[in-house]
PDB file of N, H, CA, C and O in Angstrom:
ATOM      1  N   MET A   1       3.093  11.111   4.924  1.00  0.00           N
ATOM      2  CA  MET A   1       3.027   9.842   5.631  1.00  0.00           C
ATOM      3  C   MET A   1       1.663   9.190   5.438  1.00  0.00           C
ATOM      4  O   MET A   1       0.639   9.864   5.329  1.00  0.00           O
ATOM      5  N   ARG A   2       1.679   7.909   5.400  1.00  0.00           N
ATOM      6  H   ARG A   2       2.511   7.362   5.489  1.00  0.00           H
ATOM      7  CA  ARG A   2       0.475   7.092   5.399  1.00  0.00           C
ATOM      8  C   ARG A   2       0.602   6.135   6.573  1.00  0.00           C
ATOM      9  O   ARG A   2       1.703   5.853   7.046  1.00  0.00           O
ATOM     10  N   HIS A   3      -0.531   5.643   7.031  1.00  0.00           N
ATOM     11  H   HIS A   3      -1.425   5.872   6.647  1.00  0.00           H
ATOM     12  CA  HIS A   3      -0.533   4.690   8.135  1.00  0.00           C
ATOM     13  C   HIS A   3      -0.858   3.308   7.606  1.00  0.00           C
ATOM     14  O   HIS A   3      -1.733   3.147   6.755  1.00  0.00           O
ATOM     15  N   LEU A   4      -0.152   2.314   8.113  1.00  0.00           N
ATOM     16  H   LEU A   4       0.559   2.445   8.804  1.00  0.00           H
ATOM     17  CA  LEU A   4      -0.369   0.934   7.731  1.00  0.00           C
ATOM     18  C   LEU A   4      -1.071   0.203   8.861  1.00  0.00           C
ATOM     19  O   LEU A   4      -0.592   0.185   9.995  1.00  0.00           O
ATOM     20  N   VAL A   5      -2.215  -0.403   8.544  1.00  0.00           N
ATOM     21  H   VAL A   5      -2.604  -0.389   7.623  1.00  0.00           H
ATOM     22  CA  VAL A   5      -2.908  -1.319   9.438  1.00  0.00           C
ATOM     23  C   VAL A   5      -3.228  -2.561   8.615  1.00  0.00           C
ATOM     24  O   VAL A   5      -2.976  -2.579   7.410  1.00  0.00           O
ATOM     25  N   CYS A   6      -3.763  -3.568   9.222  1.00  0.00           N
ATOM     26  H   CYS A   6      -3.968  -3.553  10.200  1.00  0.00           H
ATOM     27  CA  CYS A   6      -4.044  -4.802   8.490  1.00  0.00           C
ATOM     28  C   CYS A   6      -5.392  -5.370   8.918  1.00  0.00           C
ATOM     29  O   CYS A   6      -5.923  -5.037   9.977  1.00  0.00           O
ATOM     30  N   VAL A   7      -5.927  -6.232   8.069  1.00  0.00           N
ATOM     31  H   VAL A   7      -5.497  -6.503   7.208  1.00  0.00           H
ATOM     32  CA  VAL A   7      -7.180  -6.930   8.346  1.00  0.00           C
ATOM     33  C   VAL A   7      -6.931  -8.410   8.109  1.00  0.00           C
ATOM     34  O   VAL A   7      -6.504  -8.768   7.012  1.00  0.00           O
ATOM     35  N   PRO A   8      -7.172  -9.288   9.070  1.00  0.00           N
ATOM     36  CA  PRO A   8      -7.675  -8.979  10.407  1.00  0.00           C
ATOM     37  C   PRO A   8      -6.614  -8.228  11.207  1.00  0.00           C
ATOM     38  O   PRO A   8      -5.420  -8.511  11.116  1.00  0.00           O
ATOM     39  N   TYR A   9      -7.085  -7.272  11.985  1.00  0.00           N
ATOM     40  H   TYR A   9      -8.056  -7.043  12.058  1.00  0.00           H
ATOM     41  CA  TYR A   9      -6.193  -6.380  12.711  1.00  0.00           C
ATOM     42  C   TYR A   9      -5.751  -6.985  14.026  1.00  0.00           C
ATOM     43  O   TYR A   9      -6.569  -7.398  14.848  1.00  0.00           O
ATOM     44  N   SER A  10      -4.465  -7.030  14.207  1.00  0.00           N
ATOM     45  H   SER A  10      -3.800  -6.695  13.540  1.00  0.00           H
ATOM     46  CA  SER A  10      -3.842  -7.352  15.495  1.00  0.00           C
ATOM     47  C   SER A  10      -2.400  -6.870  15.381  1.00  0.00           C
ATOM     48  O   SER A  10      -1.871  -6.721  14.280  1.00  0.00           O
ATOM     49  N   VAL A  11      -1.784  -6.632  16.505  1.00  0.00           N
ATOM     50  H   VAL A  11      -2.214  -6.753  17.399  1.00  0.00           H
ATOM     51  CA  VAL A  11      -0.404  -6.164  16.478  1.00  0.00           C
ATOM     52  C   VAL A  11       0.501  -7.232  15.872  1.00  0.00           C
ATOM     53  O   VAL A  11       1.417  -6.905  15.118  1.00  0.00           O
ATOM     54  N   SER A  12       0.261  -8.492  16.184  1.00  0.00           N
ATOM     55  H   SER A  12      -0.483  -8.758  16.797  1.00  0.00           H
ATOM     56  CA  SER A  12       1.112  -9.554  15.617  1.00  0.00           C
ATOM     57  C   SER A  12       0.932  -9.634  14.100  1.00  0.00           C
ATOM     58  O   SER A  12       1.913  -9.808  13.377  1.00  0.00           O
ATOM     59  N   ASN A  13      -0.305  -9.511  13.605  1.00  0.00           N
ATOM     60  H   ASN A  13      -1.102  -9.370  14.193  1.00  0.00           H
ATOM     61  CA  ASN A  13      -0.517  -9.505  12.152  1.00  0.00           C
ATOM     62  C   ASN A  13       0.112  -8.268  11.514  1.00  0.00           C
ATOM     63  O   ASN A  13       0.642  -8.336  10.405  1.00  0.00           O
ATOM     64  N   LEU A  14       0.050  -7.162  12.206  1.00  0.00           N
ATOM     65  H   LEU A  14      -0.381  -7.107  13.107  1.00  0.00           H
ATOM     66  CA  LEU A  14       0.633  -5.923  11.712  1.00  0.00           C
ATOM     67  C   LEU A  14       2.147  -6.056  11.559  1.00  0.00           C
ATOM     68  O   LEU A  14       2.708  -5.647  10.543  1.00  0.00           O
ATOM     69  N   HIS A  15       2.806  -6.628  12.566  1.00  0.00           N
ATOM     70  H   HIS A  15       2.350  -6.961  13.392  1.00  0.00           H
ATOM     71  CA  HIS A  15       4.256  -6.830  12.491  1.00  0.00           C
ATOM     72  C   HIS A  15       4.609  -7.814  11.368  1.00  0.00           C
ATOM     73  O   HIS A  15       5.600  -7.633  10.661  1.00  0.00           O
ATOM     74  N   LYS A  16       3.797  -8.840  11.218  1.00  0.00           N
ATOM     75  H   LYS A  16       2.992  -8.987  11.792  1.00  0.00           H
ATOM     76  CA  LYS A  16       4.050  -9.823  10.153  1.00  0.00           C
ATOM     77  C   LYS A  16       3.954  -9.150   8.784  1.00  0.00           C
ATOM     78  O   LYS A  16       4.814  -9.351   7.926  1.00  0.00           O
ATOM     79  N   MET A  17       2.919  -8.361   8.588  1.00  0.00           N
ATOM     80  H   MET A  17       2.220  -8.198   9.285  1.00  0.00           H
ATOM     81  CA  MET A  17       2.743  -7.667   7.311  1.00  0.00           C
ATOM     82  C   MET A  17       3.887  -6.695   7.057  1.00  0.00           C
ATOM     83  O   MET A  17       4.411  -6.626   5.945  1.00  0.00           O
ATOM     84  N   ALA A  18       4.275  -5.951   8.077  1.00  0.00           N
ATOM     85  H   ALA A  18       3.849  -6.008   8.980  1.00  0.00           H
ATOM     86  CA  ALA A  18       5.372  -5.000   7.933  1.00  0.00           C
ATOM     87  C   ALA A  18       6.666  -5.715   7.543  1.00  0.00           C
ATOM     88  O   ALA A  18       7.423  -5.233   6.701  1.00  0.00           O
ATOM     89  N   LYS A  19       6.903  -6.848   8.153  1.00  0.00           N
ATOM     90  H   LYS A  19       6.288  -7.240   8.837  1.00  0.00           H
ATOM     91  CA  LYS A  19       8.111  -7.618   7.824  1.00  0.00           C
ATOM     92  C   LYS A  19       8.077  -8.065   6.367  1.00  0.00           C
ATOM     93  O   LYS A  19       9.082  -7.974   5.663  1.00  0.00           O
ATOM     94  N   GLU A  20       6.915  -8.548   5.914  1.00  0.00           N
ATOM     95  H   GLU A  20       6.099  -8.622   6.487  1.00  0.00           H
ATOM     96  CA  GLU A  20       6.766  -8.980   4.523  1.00  0.00           C
ATOM     97  C   GLU A  20       6.982  -7.826   3.543  1.00  0.00           C
ATOM     98  O   GLU A  20       7.482  -8.032   2.437  1.00  0.00           O
ATOM     99  N   LEU A  21       6.607  -6.617   3.948  1.00  0.00           N
ATOM    100  H   LEU A  21       6.201  -6.449   4.847  1.00  0.00           H
ATOM    101  CA  LEU A  21       6.753  -5.431   3.104  1.00  0.00           C
ATOM    102  C   LEU A  21       8.124  -4.777   3.247  1.00  0.00           C
ATOM    103  O   LEU A  21       8.436  -3.829   2.527  1.00  0.00           O
ATOM    104  N   GLY A  22       8.942  -5.274   4.169  1.00  0.00           N
ATOM    105  H   GLY A  22       8.688  -6.044   4.755  1.00  0.00           H
ATOM    106  CA  GLY A  22      10.255  -4.683   4.394  1.00  0.00           C
ATOM    107  C   GLY A  22      10.184  -3.325   5.068  1.00  0.00           C
ATOM    108  O   GLY A  22      11.021  -2.455   4.828  1.00  0.00           O
ATOM    109  N   ILE A  23       9.178  -3.153   5.914  1.00  0.00           N
ATOM    110  H   ILE A  23       8.499  -3.860   6.109  1.00  0.00           H
ATOM    111  CA  ILE A  23       8.981  -1.893   6.623  1.00  0.00           C
ATOM    112  C   ILE A  23       9.740  -1.959   7.947  1.00  0.00           C
ATOM    113  O   ILE A  23       9.647  -2.942   8.682  1.00  0.00           O
ATOM    114  N   LYS A  24      10.479  -0.916   8.232  1.00  0.00           N
ATOM    115  H   LYS A  24      10.554  -0.118   7.634  1.00  0.00           H
ATOM    116  CA  LYS A  24      11.322  -0.880   9.421  1.00  0.00           C
ATOM    117  C   LYS A  24      10.495  -0.872  10.698  1.00  0.00           C
ATOM    118  O   LYS A  24       9.470  -0.195  10.781  1.00  0.00           O
ATOM    119  N   ARG A  25      10.944  -1.626  11.688  1.00  0.00           N
ATOM    120  H   ARG A  25      11.776  -2.176  11.622  1.00  0.00           H
ATOM    121  CA  ARG A  25      10.244  -1.713  12.973  1.00  0.00           C
ATOM    122  C   ARG A  25      10.216  -0.348  13.678  1.00  0.00           C
ATOM    123  O   ARG A  25       9.299  -0.069  14.451  1.00  0.00           O
ATOM    124  N   CYS A  26      11.214   0.496  13.413  1.00  0.00           N
ATOM    125  H   CYS A  26      11.958   0.269  12.785  1.00  0.00           H
ATOM    126  CA  CYS A  26      11.248   1.809  14.073  1.00  0.00           C
ATOM    127  C   CYS A  26      10.117   2.715  13.581  1.00  0.00           C
ATOM    128  O   CYS A  26       9.892   3.774  14.168  1.00  0.00           O
ATOM    129  N   TRP A  27       9.396   2.329  12.518  1.00  0.00           N
ATOM    130  H   TRP A  27       9.579   1.468  12.042  1.00  0.00           H
ATOM    131  CA  TRP A  27       8.259   3.102  12.024  1.00  0.00           C
ATOM    132  C   TRP A  27       6.963   2.716  12.742  1.00  0.00           C
ATOM    133  O   TRP A  27       5.900   3.261  12.448  1.00  0.00           O
ATOM    134  N   PHE A  28       7.056   1.777  13.681  1.00  0.00           N
ATOM    135  H   PHE A  28       7.920   1.334  13.920  1.00  0.00           H
ATOM    136  CA  PHE A  28       5.893   1.308  14.431  1.00  0.00           C
ATOM    137  C   PHE A  28       5.550   2.276  15.550  1.00  0.00           C
ATOM    138  O   PHE A  28       6.433   2.768  16.252  1.00  0.00           O
ATOM    139  N   HIS A  29       4.259   2.545  15.709  1.00  0.00           N
ATOM    140  H   HIS A  29       3.542   2.145  15.139  1.00  0.00           H
ATOM    141  CA  HIS A  29       3.763   3.383  16.799  1.00  0.00           C
ATOM    142  C   HIS A  29       2.818   2.536  17.644  1.00  0.00           C
ATOM    143  O   HIS A  29       1.773   2.093  17.169  1.00  0.00           O
ATOM    144  N   ASN A  30       3.195   2.318  18.891  1.00  0.00           N
ATOM    145  H   ASN A  30       4.045   2.678  19.277  1.00  0.00           H
ATOM    146  CA  ASN A  30       2.420   1.458  19.782  1.00  0.00           C
ATOM    147  C   ASN A  30       1.606   2.304  20.751  1.00  0.00           C
ATOM    148  O   ASN A  30       1.803   2.246  21.964  1.00  0.00           O
ATOM    149  N   GLY A  31       0.693   3.087  20.196  1.00  0.00           N
ATOM    150  H   GLY A  31       0.534   3.134  19.210  1.00  0.00           H
ATOM    151  CA  GLY A  31      -0.176   3.921  21.027  1.00  0.00           C
ATOM    152  C   GLY A  31      -1.530   3.261  21.195  1.00  0.00           C
ATOM    153  O   GLY A  31      -1.645   2.035  21.201  1.00  0.00           O
ATOM    154  N   ARG A  32      -2.544   4.083  21.329  1.00  0.00           N
ATOM    155  H   ARG A  32      -2.450   5.079  21.324  1.00  0.00           H
ATOM    156  CA  ARG A  32      -3.913   3.579  21.489  1.00  0.00           C
ATOM    157  C   ARG A  32      -4.330   2.743  20.285  1.00  0.00           C
ATOM    158  O   ARG A  32      -5.021   1.734  20.431  1.00  0.00           O
ATOM    159  N   TYR A  33      -3.901   3.172  19.080  1.00  0.00           N
ATOM    160  H   TYR A  33      -3.340   3.992  18.962  1.00  0.00           H
ATOM    161  CA  TYR A  33      -4.194   2.452  17.846  1.00  0.00           C
ATOM    162  C   TYR A  33      -2.874   2.133  17.153  1.00  0.00           C
ATOM    163  O   TYR A  33      -2.414   2.902  16.310  1.00  0.00           O
ATOM    164  N   PRO A  34      -2.261   0.996  17.505  1.00  0.00           N
ATOM    165  CA  PRO A  34      -0.960   0.652  16.929  1.00  0.00           C
ATOM    166  C   PRO A  34      -1.007   0.626  15.397  1.00  0.00           C
ATOM    167  O   PRO A  34      -1.950   0.117  14.791  1.00  0.00           O
ATOM    168  N   HIS A  35       0.034   1.188  14.800  1.00  0.00           N
ATOM    169  H   HIS A  35       0.800   1.602  15.292  1.00  0.00           H
ATOM    170  CA  HIS A  35       0.137   1.245  13.348  1.00  0.00           C
ATOM    171  C   HIS A  35       1.587   1.523  12.973  1.00  0.00           C
ATOM    172  O   HIS A  35       2.418   1.828  13.828  1.00  0.00           O
ATOM    173  N   TYR A  36       1.869   1.414  11.699  1.00  0.00           N
ATOM    174  H   TYR A  36       1.194   1.167  11.004  1.00  0.00           H
ATOM    175  CA  TYR A  36       3.167   1.811  11.164  1.00  0.00           C
ATOM    176  C   TYR A  36       2.972   3.066  10.332  1.00  0.00           C
ATOM    177  O   TYR A  36       1.967   3.202   9.635  1.00  0.00           O
ATOM    178  N   ASP A  37       3.928   3.984  10.401  1.00  0.00           N
ATOM    179  H   ASP A  37       4.745   3.873  10.967  1.00  0.00           H
ATOM    180  CA  ASP A  37       3.968   5.116   9.488  1.00  0.00           C
ATOM    181  C   ASP A  37       4.771   4.680   8.266  1.00  0.00           C
ATOM    182  O   ASP A  37       5.808   4.028   8.389  1.00  0.00           O
ATOM    183  N   ILE A  38       4.280   5.045   7.098  1.00  0.00           N
ATOM    184  H   ILE A  38       3.437   5.574   6.998  1.00  0.00           H
ATOM    185  CA  ILE A  38       4.953   4.709   5.848  1.00  0.00           C
ATOM    186  C   ILE A  38       5.449   6.011   5.228  1.00  0.00           C
ATOM    187  O   ILE A  38       4.646   6.904   4.958  1.00  0.00           O
ATOM    188  N   PRO A  39       6.761   6.137   4.995  1.00  0.00           N
ATOM    189  CA  PRO A  39       7.266   7.372   4.394  1.00  0.00           C
ATOM    190  C   PRO A  39       6.885   7.472   2.916  1.00  0.00           C
ATOM    191  O   PRO A  39       6.657   6.461   2.252  1.00  0.00           O
ATOM    192  N   LYS A  40       6.821   8.696   2.419  1.00  0.00           N
ATOM    193  H   LYS A  40       7.006   9.517   2.959  1.00  0.00           H
ATOM    194  CA  LYS A  40       6.408   8.950   1.037  1.00  0.00           C
ATOM    195  C   LYS A  40       7.177   8.103   0.033  1.00  0.00           C
ATOM    196  O   LYS A  40       6.600   7.621  -0.942  1.00  0.00           O
ATOM    197  N   ARG A  41       8.458   7.921   0.259  1.00  0.00           N
ATOM    198  H   ARG A  41       8.927   8.313   1.051  1.00  0.00           H
ATOM    199  CA  ARG A  41       9.284   7.208  -0.722  1.00  0.00           C
ATOM    200  C   ARG A  41       8.901   5.733  -0.890  1.00  0.00           C
ATOM    201  O   ARG A  41       9.289   5.109  -1.877  1.00  0.00           O
ATOM    202  N   ARG A  42       8.152   5.173   0.050  1.00  0.00           N
ATOM    203  H   ARG A  42       7.836   5.680   0.852  1.00  0.00           H
ATOM    204  CA  ARG A  42       7.742   3.763  -0.023  1.00  0.00           C
ATOM    205  C   ARG A  42       6.297   3.577  -0.452  1.00  0.00           C
ATOM    206  O   ARG A  42       5.897   2.457  -0.771  1.00  0.00           O
ATOM    207  N   ILE A  43       5.499   4.643  -0.470  1.00  0.00           N
ATOM    208  H   ILE A  43       5.824   5.552  -0.212  1.00  0.00           H
ATOM    209  CA  ILE A  43       4.065   4.523  -0.713  1.00  0.00           C
ATOM    210  C   ILE A  43       3.762   3.915  -2.068  1.00  0.00           C
ATOM    211  O   ILE A  43       2.980   2.967  -2.146  1.00  0.00           O
ATOM    212  N   GLU A  44       4.349   4.422  -3.132  1.00  0.00           N
ATOM    213  H   GLU A  44       4.984   5.191  -3.069  1.00  0.00           H
ATOM    214  CA  GLU A  44       4.052   3.927  -4.476  1.00  0.00           C
ATOM    215  C   GLU A  44       4.374   2.435  -4.600  1.00  0.00           C
ATOM    216  O   GLU A  44       3.600   1.670  -5.176  1.00  0.00           O
ATOM    217  N   GLU A  45       5.508   2.040  -4.061  1.00  0.00           N
ATOM    218  H   GLU A  45       6.137   2.661  -3.593  1.00  0.00           H
ATOM    219  CA  GLU A  45       5.922   0.628  -4.099  1.00  0.00           C
ATOM    220  C   GLU A  45       4.913  -0.270  -3.364  1.00  0.00           C
ATOM    221  O   GLU A  45       4.542  -1.330  -3.867  1.00  0.00           O
ATOM    222  N   ILE A  46       4.483   0.151  -2.199  1.00  0.00           N
ATOM    223  H   ILE A  46       4.784   1.012  -1.791  1.00  0.00           H
ATOM    224  CA  ILE A  46       3.550  -0.646  -1.404  1.00  0.00           C
ATOM    225  C   ILE A  46       2.170  -0.679  -2.058  1.00  0.00           C
ATOM    226  O   ILE A  46       1.509  -1.718  -2.063  1.00  0.00           O
ATOM    227  N   LEU A  47       1.737   0.451  -2.607  1.00  0.00           N
ATOM    228  H   LEU A  47       2.275   1.295  -2.603  1.00  0.00           H
ATOM    229  CA  LEU A  47       0.428   0.492  -3.266  1.00  0.00           C
ATOM    230  C   LEU A  47       0.369  -0.373  -4.520  1.00  0.00           C
ATOM    231  O   LEU A  47      -0.716  -0.754  -4.957  1.00  0.00           O
ATOM    232  N   ALA A  48       1.510  -0.682  -5.094  1.00  0.00           N
ATOM    233  H   ALA A  48       2.392  -0.372  -4.738  1.00  0.00           H
ATOM    234  CA  ALA A  48       1.549  -1.510  -6.298  1.00  0.00           C
ATOM    235  C   ALA A  48       1.200  -2.974  -6.009  1.00  0.00           C
ATOM    236  O   ALA A  48       0.929  -3.740  -6.934  1.00  0.00           O
ATOM    237  N   ARG A  49       1.206  -3.352  -4.765  1.00  0.00           N
ATOM    238  H   ARG A  49       1.426  -2.729  -4.014  1.00  0.00           H
ATOM    239  CA  ARG A  49       0.883  -4.730  -4.384  1.00  0.00           C
ATOM    240  C   ARG A  49      -0.620  -4.977  -4.507  1.00  0.00           C
ATOM    241  O   ARG A  49      -1.429  -4.090  -4.235  1.00  0.00           O
ATOM    242  N   GLU A  50      -0.979  -6.182  -4.917  1.00  0.00           N
ATOM    243  H   GLU A  50      -0.322  -6.903  -5.138  1.00  0.00           H
ATOM    244  CA  GLU A  50      -2.390  -6.535  -5.073  1.00  0.00           C
ATOM    245  C   GLU A  50      -3.113  -6.694  -3.739  1.00  0.00           C
ATOM    246  O   GLU A  50      -4.337  -6.571  -3.683  1.00  0.00           O
ATOM    247  N   ASP A  51      -2.377  -6.965  -2.674  1.00  0.00           N
ATOM    248  H   ASP A  51      -1.383  -7.065  -2.720  1.00  0.00           H
ATOM    249  CA  ASP A  51      -3.010  -7.208  -1.370  1.00  0.00           C
ATOM    250  C   ASP A  51      -3.088  -5.954  -0.498  1.00  0.00           C
ATOM    251  O   ASP A  51      -3.336  -6.054   0.704  1.00  0.00           O
ATOM    252  N   VAL A  52      -2.878  -4.779  -1.089  1.00  0.00           N
ATOM    253  H   VAL A  52      -2.677  -4.698  -2.065  1.00  0.00           H
ATOM    254  CA  VAL A  52      -2.923  -3.516  -0.358  1.00  0.00           C
ATOM    255  C   VAL A  52      -4.105  -2.694  -0.853  1.00  0.00           C
ATOM    256  O   VAL A  52      -4.330  -2.573  -2.057  1.00  0.00           O
ATOM    257  N   THR A  53      -4.853  -2.134   0.081  1.00  0.00           N
ATOM    258  H   THR A  53      -4.670  -2.233   1.059  1.00  0.00           H
ATOM    259  CA  THR A  53      -6.002  -1.289  -0.232  1.00  0.00           C
ATOM    260  C   THR A  53      -5.854   0.032   0.512  1.00  0.00           C
ATOM    261  O   THR A  53      -5.479   0.056   1.684  1.00  0.00           O
ATOM    262  N   VAL A  54      -6.147   1.111  -0.168  1.00  0.00           N
ATOM    263  H   VAL A  54      -6.451   1.091  -1.120  1.00  0.00           H
ATOM    264  CA  VAL A  54      -6.122   2.426   0.466  1.00  0.00           C
ATOM    265  C   VAL A  54      -7.479   2.683   1.104  1.00  0.00           C
ATOM    266  O   VAL A  54      -8.520   2.500   0.474  1.00  0.00           O
ATOM    267  N   VAL A  55      -7.454   3.108   2.355  1.00  0.00           N
ATOM    268  H   VAL A  55      -6.608   3.257   2.867  1.00  0.00           H
ATOM    269  CA  VAL A  55      -8.675   3.494   3.053  1.00  0.00           C
ATOM    270  C   VAL A  55      -8.433   4.851   3.689  1.00  0.00           C
ATOM    271  O   VAL A  55      -7.289   5.270   3.861  1.00  0.00           O
ATOM    272  N   ASP A  56      -9.513   5.535   4.037  1.00  0.00           N
ATOM    273  H   ASP A  56     -10.443   5.195   3.898  1.00  0.00           H
ATOM    274  CA  ASP A  56      -9.338   6.850   4.661  1.00  0.00           C
ATOM    275  C   ASP A  56      -9.135   6.702   6.176  1.00  0.00           C
ATOM    276  O   ASP A  56      -9.212   5.604   6.727  1.00  0.00           O
ATOM    277  N   GLY A  57      -8.877   7.825   6.821  1.00  0.00           N
ATOM    278  H   GLY A  57      -8.814   8.717   6.373  1.00  0.00           H
ATOM    279  CA  GLY A  57      -8.599   7.819   8.253  1.00  0.00           C
ATOM    280  C   GLY A  57      -9.720   7.253   9.094  1.00  0.00           C
ATOM    281  O   GLY A  57      -9.475   6.619  10.120  1.00  0.00           O
ATOM    282  N   HIS A  58     -10.952   7.481   8.665  1.00  0.00           N
ATOM    283  H   HIS A  58     -11.151   7.996   7.832  1.00  0.00           H
ATOM    284  CA  HIS A  58     -12.097   6.934   9.400  1.00  0.00           C
ATOM    285  C   HIS A  58     -12.084   5.406   9.369  1.00  0.00           C
ATOM    286  O   HIS A  58     -12.390   4.756  10.368  1.00  0.00           O
ATOM    287  N   ASP A  59     -11.730   4.841   8.216  1.00  0.00           N
ATOM    288  H   ASP A  59     -11.482   5.369   7.405  1.00  0.00           H
ATOM    289  CA  ASP A  59     -11.663   3.382   8.108  1.00  0.00           C
ATOM    290  C   ASP A  59     -10.518   2.813   8.945  1.00  0.00           C
ATOM    291  O   ASP A  59     -10.654   1.746   9.543  1.00  0.00           O
ATOM    292  N   VAL A  60      -9.397   3.521   8.986  1.00  0.00           N
ATOM    293  H   VAL A  60      -9.286   4.388   8.500  1.00  0.00           H
ATOM    294  CA  VAL A  60      -8.277   3.065   9.816  1.00  0.00           C
ATOM    295  C   VAL A  60      -8.731   2.972  11.274  1.00  0.00           C
ATOM    296  O   VAL A  60      -8.471   1.974  11.946  1.00  0.00           O
ATOM    297  N   LEU A  61      -9.403   4.006  11.755  1.00  0.00           N
ATOM    298  H   LEU A  61      -9.614   4.817  11.209  1.00  0.00           H
ATOM    299  CA  LEU A  61      -9.894   3.975  13.138  1.00  0.00           C
ATOM    300  C   LEU A  61     -10.935   2.884  13.344  1.00  0.00           C
ATOM    301  O   LEU A  61     -10.936   2.220  14.380  1.00  0.00           O
ATOM    302  N   ARG A  62     -11.824   2.691  12.368  1.00  0.00           N
ATOM    303  H   ARG A  62     -11.824   3.231  11.526  1.00  0.00           H
ATOM    304  CA  ARG A  62     -12.846   1.650  12.472  1.00  0.00           C
ATOM    305  C   ARG A  62     -12.190   0.273  12.579  1.00  0.00           C
ATOM    306  O   ARG A  62     -12.609  -0.563  13.380  1.00  0.00           O
ATOM    307  N   ILE A  63     -11.159   0.048  11.765  1.00  0.00           N
ATOM    308  H   ILE A  63     -10.819   0.727  11.115  1.00  0.00           H
ATOM    309  CA  ILE A  63     -10.443  -1.242  11.791  1.00  0.00           C
ATOM    310  C   ILE A  63      -9.802  -1.453  13.158  1.00  0.00           C
ATOM    311  O   ILE A  63      -9.955  -2.511  13.767  1.00  0.00           O
ATOM    312  N   CYS A  64      -9.085  -0.441  13.634  1.00  0.00           N
ATOM    313  H   CYS A  64      -8.960   0.419  13.139  1.00  0.00           H
ATOM    314  CA  CYS A  64      -8.402  -0.560  14.920  1.00  0.00           C
ATOM    315  C   CYS A  64      -9.366  -0.669  16.086  1.00  0.00           C
ATOM    316  O   CYS A  64      -9.191  -1.513  16.965  1.00  0.00           O
ATOM    317  N   LYS A  65     -10.382   0.182  16.098  1.00  0.00           N
ATOM    318  H   LYS A  65     -10.523   0.868  15.384  1.00  0.00           H
ATOM    319  CA  LYS A  65     -11.372   0.149  17.189  1.00  0.00           C
ATOM    320  C   LYS A  65     -12.157  -1.144  17.181  1.00  0.00           C
ATOM    321  O   LYS A  65     -12.439  -1.700  18.243  1.00  0.00           O
ATOM    322  N   GLY A  66     -12.513  -1.630  16.018  1.00  0.00           N
ATOM    323  H   GLY A  66     -12.284  -1.178  15.156  1.00  0.00           H
ATOM    324  CA  GLY A  66     -13.267  -2.874  15.912  1.00  0.00           C
ATOM    325  C   GLY A  66     -12.510  -4.034  16.526  1.00  0.00           C
ATOM    326  O   GLY A  66     -13.099  -4.898  17.174  1.00  0.00           O
ATOM    327  N   ALA A  67     -11.205  -4.051  16.320  1.00  0.00           N
ATOM    328  H   ALA A  67     -10.727  -3.349  15.793  1.00  0.00           H
ATOM    329  CA  ALA A  67     -10.405  -5.121  16.889  1.00  0.00           C
ATOM    330  C   ALA A  67     -10.332  -4.987  18.410  1.00  0.00           C
ATOM    331  O   ALA A  67     -10.407  -5.987  19.124  1.00  0.00           O
ATOM    332  N   SER A  68     -10.187  -3.758  18.909  1.00  0.00           N
ATOM    333  H   SER A  68     -10.126  -2.945  18.330  1.00  0.00           H
ATOM    334  CA  SER A  68     -10.082  -3.595  20.359  1.00  0.00           C
ATOM    335  C   SER A  68     -11.419  -3.816  21.048  1.00  0.00           C
ATOM    336  O   SER A  68     -11.455  -4.289  22.183  1.00  0.00           O
ATOM    337  N   GLU A  69     -12.531  -3.478  20.372  1.00  0.00           N
ATOM    338  H   GLU A  69     -12.502  -3.093  19.449  1.00  0.00           H
ATOM    339  CA  GLU A  69     -13.853  -3.699  20.957  1.00  0.00           C
ATOM    340  C   GLU A  69     -14.230  -5.175  20.959  1.00  0.00           C
ATOM    341  O   GLU A  69     -15.039  -5.614  21.777  1.00  0.00           O
ATOM    342  N   GLY A  70     -13.646  -5.933  20.047  1.00  0.00           N
ATOM    343  H   GLY A  70     -12.988  -5.577  19.383  1.00  0.00           H
ATOM    344  CA  GLY A  70     -13.950  -7.346  19.964  1.00  0.00           C
ATOM    345  C   GLY A  70     -13.270  -8.172  21.042  1.00  0.00           C
ATOM    346  O   GLY A  70     -13.583  -9.350  21.216  1.00  0.00           O
ATOM    347  N   LYS A  71     -12.329  -7.554  21.775  1.00  0.00           N
ATOM    348  H   LYS A  71     -12.074  -6.597  21.634  1.00  0.00           H
ATOM    349  CA  LYS A  71     -11.623  -8.264  22.851  1.00  0.00           C
ATOM    350  C   LYS A  71     -12.414  -8.134  24.137  1.00  0.00           C
ATOM    351  O   LYS A  71     -13.142  -7.163  24.347  1.00  0.00           O
ATOM    352  N   GLY A  72     -12.259  -9.122  24.982  1.00  0.00           N
ATOM    353  H   GLY A  72     -11.668  -9.910  24.811  1.00  0.00           H
ATOM    354  CA  GLY A  72     -12.861  -8.948  26.286  1.00  0.00           C
ATOM    355  C   GLY A  72     -13.659 -10.047  26.654  1.00  0.00           C
ATOM    356  O   GLY A  72     -14.242 -10.051  27.739  1.00  0.00           O
TER     357      GLY A  72
END
C-alpha cells in the first residue's frame, strides 16, 4: 500500500484528486491525517502521471501536519 496526499493539502483537494485518478472513496481514511490508501495494482498507473511525486512517510506527515498547523 501507498498513501495518497496532495499539495496544497486539504480533504476537499484530496477527494478531488482521488476522483480525477479514479480512486475509490472506500480507500479514504479520515483519521488524524486524512489520506487514501492506494493498492499495489494501481501504483504503477498512478506513478506514470506527470503530476504525481513519490515522497517518504516523513514528507507525508509534514504535508498533513503543515496543513493542520496552518489552520486556526
